[in-house]
C-alpha positions, 0 to 999 in steps of 0.5 A, spaced: 437 499 509 438 495 503 443 489 503 446 485 498 443 479 496 445 472 499 442 467 494 445 466 487 442 470 481 441 467 474 444 471 469 445 470 461 452 474 461 458 469 463 462 476 465 465 476 471 462 482 476 468 484 480 467 489 486 473 493 489 472 495 496 477 501 499 476 504 505 477 512 505 483 514 509 482 508 513 487 509 519 484 516 520 477 513 520 478 508 525 481 514 530 474 518 529 471 511 531 474 512 537 474 519 538 468 522 535 470 529 536 475 528 531 470 528 525 471 533 520 477 535 523 484 534 520 487 528 522 494 525 521 496 518 523 503 516 523 509 512 526 516 514 529 514 521 531 516 523 538 514 530 541 520 534 540 523 529 535 519 530 528 522 524 525 517 518 522 512 518 517 505 519 515 501 513 515 494 516 513 492 524 512 485 525 512 482 529 507 481 535 511 489 535 513 490 533 505 487 540 504 493 543 507 498 539 503 499 533 508 500 527 504 501 519 506 508 517 506 510 524 507 515 525 513 512 527 519 517 533 519 515 535 512 507 534 515 509 539 521 511 544 516 504 544 513 500 543 519 502 543 526 500 538 531 495 540 536 492 537 543 485 536 543 484 541 549 488 546 546 487 547 539 491 553 538 491 558 532 492 557 524 491 550 520 493 545 525 491 537 526 490 532 531 496 527 531 495 520 533 500 514 533 498 508 529 495 503 533 495 496 528 491 492 533 485 497 533 485 498 526 485 490 525 479 489 529 475 494 525 478 491 518 475 484 521 468 487 522 468 490 515 471 483 512 466 479 516 460 483 512 464 482 505 464 475 506 457 475 508 456 478 501 459 473 497 463 467 497 469 469 493 473 475 497 481 477 496 483 481 501 489 485 499 491 489 505 488 492 511 483 497 508 481 494 501 479 487 498 476 484 491 470 481 491 467 476 485 459 477 486 458 474 479 453 469 483 450 474 487 447 479 483 447 481 475 449 488 472 442 490 472 442 490 480 449 491 481 449 498 483 443 497 488 448 491 491 454 495 491 450 501 495 447 496 500 454 494 501 457 501 502 451 502 507 451 496 511 459 497 512 457 505 514 452 503 519 454 497 522 462 498 522 462 506 522 467 507 516 466 509 509 468 505 503 469 507 496 467 501 491 469 500 484 465 495 480 467 492 473 468 486 469 476 486 471 480 486 477 484 492 474 478 496 472 475 495 478 481 498 482 481 504 478 474 505 479 474 505 486 479 511 486 475 515 481 470 518 486 473 518 493 471 519 498 464 515 499 464 513 491 461 508 487 463 507 480 460 502 476 463 500 469 460 495 465 464 491 460 463 495 453 465 502 457 471 499 460 476 502 455 473 509 454 473 509 462 480 508 462 482 512 456 483 519 459 486 517 465 494 518 466 498 512 464 500 511 471 493 509 473 494 503 469 495 496 473 503 495 473 505 502 471 509 505 476 513 512 476 519 509 472 515 506 467 510 512 466 516 516 465 519 512 460 512 511 457 512 519 456 518 519 453 515 515 448 509 520 447 504 515 451 501 520 456 494 517 457 491 510 458 488 511 451 495 512 448 497 506 451 491 502 448 493 505 441 500 504 441 504 499 437 504 492 442 511 490 438 514 497 440 512 496 447 514 489 448 521 491 445 522 496 450 519 493 456 518 485 455 512 481 457 510 486 462 509 491 456 504 486 453 501 486 459 500 493 460 498 494 453 492 489 455 490 492 461 490 499 458 485 496 453 481 493 459 483 486 458 485 482 464 483 475 465 486 474 472 481 471 477 479 473 484 482 468 488 483 468 496 491 470 497 496 466 500 501 468 505 505 473 503 512 472 500 515 478 503 513 484 508 516 491 507 515 498 508 518 504 504 518 512 505 520 517 501 523 524 502 521 530 499 527 532 496 534 527 495 537 527 502 545 525 503 545 526 511 547 519 513 544 520 520 537 522 518 536 517 513 539 512 518 533 514 523 528 513 517 531 506 516 530 504 524 523 507 523 521 502 517 525 496 520 521 497 527 514 497 522 516 491 518 518 487 525 511 489 528 508 487 522 511 480 521 510 479 529 502 481 527 502 476 522 506 470 525 511 471 520 519 469 521 524 471 516 530 468 514 532 474 509 533 482 511 533 487 505 533 494 504 531 498 498 535 505 496 532 509 490 537 514 488 535 520 483 532 520 478 529 513 479 535 508 480 533 502 484 538 499 488 537 493 493 541 489 498 539 483 502 542 479 507 540 471 508 540 469 516 542 462 518 535 460 519 528 464 520 527 469 526 523 474 529 528 479 532 526 486 531 533 489 534 537 484 529 532 487 523 534 494 525 541 492 526 542 489 519 538 494 515 542 500 518 548 495 517 546 494 509 545 501 508 552 503 510 554 502 503 550 508 501 553 513 506 554 519 502 549 518 497 543 522 495 537 518 497 530 520 495 526 513 498 528 508 502 525 501 504 526 495 509 524 488 507 524 481 510 523 475 506 524 468 506 518 468 511 516 462 515 509 461 518 509 454 520 515 453 523 515 457 530 522 454 532 527 460 532 534 458 530 539 460 536 541 467 536 548 466 539 551 466 532 549 473 531 553 475 538 551 480 543 551 488 542 558 488 541 558 483 535 557 485 528 550 484 525 554 481 519 555 475 523 551 469 522 549 471 515 550 467 509 551 472 504 549 479 501 546 480 495 546 486 491 543 489 484 542 495 480 534 495 478 531 500 473 524 496 473 518 500 475 515 499 482 508 496 483 502 501 481 499 505 486 505 503 491 506 508 496 511 509 501 508 504 506 506 499 502 510 492 500 515 493 495 517 487 490 
């Protein structure tokens, strides 16, 4: 079995060599580790679903499930329209899938096994989520041997952990990220320095780092459809339209990205989002989604040992109007019931409004202060959730969402 080298490699080229390692359908892959009989079968992993109550959201859909129209971030209700749930011992007729609830403790254990291999392979690892990480391998290999190095990394993870990863290699973080997604699943794409710009050129402009759906729509209105169009655009025109971010996406489209791979600090916020297939006005239906997202955020905060001092929501109205509301607490807490109550309370302002996406976020995080403030100020079950909060914040925001963001990722 080929393994990545451990000794520093002398090279005349000062360019960085960045790998982006991205597990393929990670949650579904973990479920298959636990139940080998699921291999090759359509698998849907979700949260908030209960038998007879098809609410909640799809966290991951295996490629087999995606063939029937199931997608990550889709509502369970919509997923069931495409691909009915089945029991292991009763497959039934027609296109069906195995449904499994999210089990973060188990997935984190698998993720830790992958991470240990990554850290043995290089000294510089930036883990950005449970299923992806950047590696700076400049001191461990060179461009002449990088394909063998990356292939050995993939093989070792598959053999020792049992999950499949796709790897993108490039001289920059943004290009490596795009490369890892270019040949999924089980992909390995190497883009050397002189090839970055032509590699990016034919891609949809939304693939470029920092270009989300809103920015992509505005760029298309300017006649900019591809990364090549963006790289050849007038930088002054982009700066006039988007400010400094316009200059940044222009550089990324040209393959210019001087960010270094550095270990990640504690997150400044934690959040979850979920999109509806069509704009929804049903207040109770949206509130159920808010509660599901609030529970997911609370569970994630608890796993990360985070107390939160601010609770917020994000509402996206058609076509892409983004509105946020937030409430600051009198001190940091870890209280799922309070989080859910305040999130729903904040959303009441939007009753009757058509919503295409909803999100819940906690911020002002504390990872060292484990003494919670007294919750007496928030009252008991009969007390309004607004008691004990200092203020609400509201804004209307037409800025884009982060590139690659899905309904279950952080929003900023």
